[in-house]
Structure formats: C-alpha cells, structure tokens
N, C-alpha and C positions, 0 to 999 in steps of 0.2 A: 504494500500500500504506500509506504513512504517513497519508494522508488518511482512509482506511478505518479504520485503527487508532486514529486520534486523534479520532474523532467522538463519543467518550464519555470519561468520566473513567477513566483507567487508570494505576495506580501500578506502577512497576517499580524494582528495585534499580539501583544504579550499574552493577553487572556486567551486568544484563539490558539496560540502556540502551547500554552499550558493544557488547555482542553484536548488538544491533539496528542499530547504526550511528548512533545518535542523538548519541553523544559520542565523542571521539577518545581521551581520556585521563581517568583517574580520579585526582584529587589526594587524597593522604592526609596528614593533619595529624600531625606528629611531636609526641609527648607529651614534656613536659620533666620 
C-alpha cells in the first residue's frame, strides 16, 4: 500500500501522516 501511494508526489498534513501510520508522534513547538 505504501509503495502504491508513494509512486507520485502526495502532500499530507501531520495529522493525515499520523493516521496513515507514517509517523508515530507529532511534535508541537511551544511559543514563548
């Protein structure tokens, strides 16, 4: 599935990447 989905340029949000299983955690920068 990953190979099929990555055979072209495809942009996704951090939330979409997490839901897809591409990332485990989303880091958020704290503003000062």
